[in-house]
C-alpha positions in Angstrom: 131.1 -18.4 -146.0 130.5 -14.3 -144.5 133.7 -13.2 -143.1 132.6 -9.8 -143.4 132.5 -7.5 -140.0 130.8 -4.6 -139.4 133.4 -2.4 -136.9 130.7 1.0 -135.8 129.4 1.3 -139.1 132.4 0.9 -141.4 131.8 -2.8 -143.0 134.6 -4.6 -144.3 134.9 -7.5 -146.2 137.1 -9.7 -144.2 138.8 -8.6 -140.3 142.1 -8.2 -141.3 143.6 -4.9 -141.9 147.3 -3.5 -143.0 148.8 -2.3 -139.3 149.1 1.0 -139.6 153.2 2.2 -139.8 153.3 -0.7 -142.8 154.1 0.9 -146.3 151.1 3.6 -145.1 152.4 6.8 -146.8 152.1 5.3 -150.3 148.6 5.3 -152.0 149.8 2.2 -154.2 151.2 0.0 -151.4 148.2 0.5 -149.9 146.4 -0.2 -152.9 148.1 -2.9 -153.1 147.7 -4.5 -150.0 144.0 -4.4 -150.1 144.2 -5.9 -153.8 146.4 -8.9 -151.8 143.0 -9.6 -149.8 143.5 -7.3 -146.7 139.7 -6.2 -145.8 141.0 -2.5 -144.9 144.4 -0.7 -145.0 145.4 1.8 -142.0 147.9 4.6 -143.2 150.9 6.2 -141.5 150.6 8.7 -138.4 150.0 11.8 -139.3 151.2 14.7 -137.0 150.2 18.4 -138.1 154.0 19.4 -139.1 155.9 17.2 -141.5 158.8 15.1 -139.5 162.0 13.7 -140.6 161.9 11.4 -137.8 165.2 9.8 -136.5 168.3 8.8 -137.8 169.5 5.9 -138.8 169.6 2.6 -137.7 165.7 3.5 -137.3 165.0 -0.2 -137.9 166.8 -3.7 -136.6 165.5 -7.3 -136.8 165.9 -9.6 -134.0 165.3 -13.1 -133.0 161.8 -13.0 -132.6 160.2 -9.4 -134.7 162.1 -6.1 -135.2 163.0 -3.5 -133.0 162.0 0.1 -134.5 162.9 3.9 -133.9 161.7 5.3 -136.8 160.4 8.6 -134.9 156.7 9.1 -137.2 158.6 10.3 -139.5 155.4 11.4 -142.0 154.9 14.4 -144.9 152.4 16.2 -142.4 148.8 17.0 -142.2 148.7 18.9 -145.6 149.4 15.5 -147.4 146.9 13.9 -146.2 144.1 13.9 -149.0 146.7 13.1 -152.0 147.6 9.9 -150.0 143.5 9.2 -149.0 142.3 10.4 -152.8 143.9 8.3 -154.8 142.7 5.1 -152.7 139.8 5.7 -151.9 138.6 5.9 -155.9 139.6 2.4 -155.6 136.9 1.4 -153.5 139.4 0.9 -150.3 138.5 1.3 -146.6 141.0 3.4 -144.9 141.8 4.7 -141.6 143.9 7.4 -140.6 146.3 7.4 -138.0 146.5 10.1 -136.4 149.5 11.6 -134.2 148.6 14.6 -132.0 150.6 16.0 -129.3 147.6 18.0 -127.8 144.0 17.5 -127.7 143.8 20.9 -130.5 146.4 18.8 -132.6 144.2 15.9 -132.6 140.9 17.8 -133.3 142.4 19.6 -136.1 143.8 16.1 -137.7 140.6 14.6 -137.5 138.6 17.5 -139.5 141.6 17.0 -142.3 141.2 13.6 -141.8 137.3 13.2 -142.5 137.4 16.3 -144.8 139.9 13.8 -146.8 137.3 10.7 -147.3 139.2 8.7 -144.5 136.3 5.9 -143.7 137.8 6.3 -140.2 140.4 7.7 -137.5 143.5 5.6 -135.8 144.0 7.6 -133.1 148.4 6.9 -132.5 148.1 7.0 -128.4 150.2 4.3 -128.1 153.7 5.2 -130.1 156.4 4.2 -127.5 159.1 5.9 -128.5 158.1 9.3 -129.4 158.1 12.2 -126.7 154.9 13.7 -126.1 153.1 11.5 -127.9 152.2 8.8 -128.2 152.0 6.3 -124.9 152.9 9.6 -122.6 149.4 10.9 -124.0 147.9 7.2 -124.3 149.2 6.1 -120.5 146.6 9.2 -119.2 143.1 7.8 -118.8 141.6 11.4 -118.6 143.5 13.1 -120.9 142.4 9.8 -123.5 138.8 11.2 -122.9 139.5 14.5 -123.1 141.0 14.4 -126.7 137.9 11.3 -127.6 135.4 13.2 -126.1 136.2 16.0 -128.3 136.4 14.3 -131.5 133.2 12.9 -131.1 131.3 16.4 -130.7 132.7 17.3 -134.1 133.9 14.1 -135.7 131.0 12.0 -138.2 133.5 9.0 -139.0 134.2 6.3 -136.3 137.0 6.9 -134.4 139.7 4.3 -132.6 141.8 4.2 -130.4 144.8 2.6 -130.4 146.3 1.2 -127.2 149.7 0.6 -125.9 150.8 -1.4 -123.2 151.4 0.1 -119.9 150.1 0.0 -116.2 147.0 1.9 -117.0 145.8 0.2 -119.9 142.5 -1.3 -118.4 141.5 2.2 -117.2 142.2 3.2 -120.2 140.6 1.3 -122.9 137.2 1.9 -120.1 137.0 5.7 -120.2 137.6 5.6 -124.1 134.6 3.8 -124.3 133.0 6.2 -121.7 134.2 8.8 -124.5 132.6 7.5 -127.1 135.1 5.5 -128.9 133.9 3.2 -131.3 136.4 0.8 -130.3 139.9 -0.2 -129.9 142.7 -1.1 -130.9 145.2 -3.2 -128.7 148.5 -2.8 -128.8 151.1 -1.1 -130.1 154.6 -2.3 -130.0 156.7 -3.4 -126.3 159.5 -0.5 -125.7 162.2 -2.2 -125.7 166.4 -2.3 -126.8 169.2 -3.6 -128.2 173.3 -2.7 -127.0 176.2 -3.6 -129.9 178.4 -5.7 -127.9 181.5 -4.9 -129.7 180.9 -0.9 -129.6 179.4 -0.8 -126.7 176.6 1.0 -127.1 172.7 0.9 -127.9 172.1 0.0 -131.8 169.4 2.2 -132.4 169.9 6.4 -132.9 166.9 7.1 -130.4 168.2 3.8 -127.9 165.0 2.7 -127.2 162.3 1.5 -129.6 159.2 -0.1 -130.1 159.2 -3.9 -130.3 157.4 -6.1 -132.7 156.7 -9.5 -134.0 156.0 -13.0 -132.2 157.9 -11.2 -129.2 154.8 -9.1 -127.7 152.0 -11.8 -129.8 151.6 -13.3 -126.1 151.0 -10.5 -124.5 148.9 -8.8 -127.3 146.6 -11.7 -126.4 147.0 -11.2 -122.6 145.7 -7.2 -123.0 142.4 -7.9 -126.0 141.3 -11.1 -123.7 141.3 -9.2 -120.3 139.8 -5.8 -121.9 136.8 -7.9 -123.8 135.5 -8.0 -119.5 135.8 -5.1 -119.2 133.9 -2.7 -122.6 131.5 -3.7 -125.2 132.9 -1.8 -128.1 135.2 -3.4 -130.3 137.9 -5.0 -130.4 140.8 -4.9 -132.9 143.5 -6.8 -132.2 147.4 -6.4 -133.6 150.7 -7.8 -132.2 152.4 -10.7 -133.6 150.1 -11.6 -135.8 151.7 -13.6 -138.5 149.8 -17.0 -139.6 146.2 -17.3 -139.3 146.1 -19.1 -136.4 147.5 -16.8 -134.4 144.7 -14.5 -135.8 142.1 -17.3 -134.1 143.1 -16.6 -130.9 142.7 -12.9 -131.0 139.1 -13.8 -132.5 138.8 -16.1 -129.4 140.5 -13.5 -127.1 137.9 -11.1 -128.1 138.6 -9.0 -131.2 136.4 -8.7 -134.3 139.6 -8.0 -136.5 143.1 -8.3 -136.5 146.0 -6.0 -138.2 149.1 -7.4 -139.2 152.4 -5.1 -139.7 156.0 -6.4 -139.7 154.7 -10.2 -140.8 154.8 -8.4 -144.2 158.6 -8.1 -144.1 159.5 -11.2 -143.9 155.6 -13.3 -145.4 155.1 -11.1 -148.5 151.8 -9.0 -148.9 150.4 -12.0 -149.6 149.9 -12.8 -146.4 146.9 -11.7 -146.6 145.2 -14.1 -148.8 146.5 -16.6 -146.9 145.1 -16.0 -143.0 142.0 -15.5 -144.8 142.3 -18.4 -146.0 143.1 -20.2 -142.5 140.5 -18.3 -141.0 137.9 -19.7 -143.6 139.1 -23.4 -143.4 139.1 -23.2 -139.8 134.9 -22.2 -139.5 134.2 -24.7 -141.9 136.5 -27.6 -140.3 134.7 -26.3 -136.6 131.1 -25.7 -137.9 130.8 -22.4 -137.8 128.9 -20.1 -140.1 130.9 -16.9 -139.6 133.7 -15.0 -137.8 131.0 -13.4 -135.5 130.8 -17.0 -133.9 133.7 -17.5 -132.5 134.3 -13.9 -131.2 135.1 -13.8 -127.3 134.0 -17.8 -127.5 137.5 -18.0 -125.1 135.8 -16.5 -122.1 132.8 -19.3 -122.0 
């Protein structure tokens, strides 16, 4: 059974990836995610300068997942190499996530990541709680076009645009493809909040945060399904995937690979092996020869 997929020119052994923001600034944990069965790993989002992030509390468990406002905490651009190099030495396919605030910042970050040996770039155009970054940029189709167009002039490795839920997401996806993006990552967390009824105040220090986990899975499937009908570049589906069934849903909707994040907190890193085994058994039981045979089947 062939579970390998090729996205742009990046070939991975199976269609699962560690999502950005999960274990993403520790080389040893990135390597361990691969050893536990992930096909590739994505780092935490890097900004040009060090970011401390928001004050605690920054993440809270809910009935249907998590809500977080970490604030893009990361060590900054100058530490990309020290995280990527040990991972690359172990033969692990690694994609570096970038969170610039301007076209120039994205270019500077991208050049550093490419020089570090990254196999691909994931542009964080979707974080719902970072001012002047993430979704604020990703909601502007023309700005997304300009960022990707410039990167494709200077960068040789694949560039994936990670888009978040917005009224413009389909238009932005189309503009990203027109600009030369090698693929799309859909979606990021969805903006929400929790209020403590006893203190009568928002729970998160930032008030608003991103909802992740099973709560957003149907939304993510819907977005992948709709965007698949409008673009020809590969889609990586992410959002509430915590078992092989939810991964299969993404493939049927049109995703070529999936990313797993929040589920690691309550399922452990061996979730990758369990999902991969479930995918393999599903394909065998239904008479398919590879993962490629089911991508987009829900559209027929």
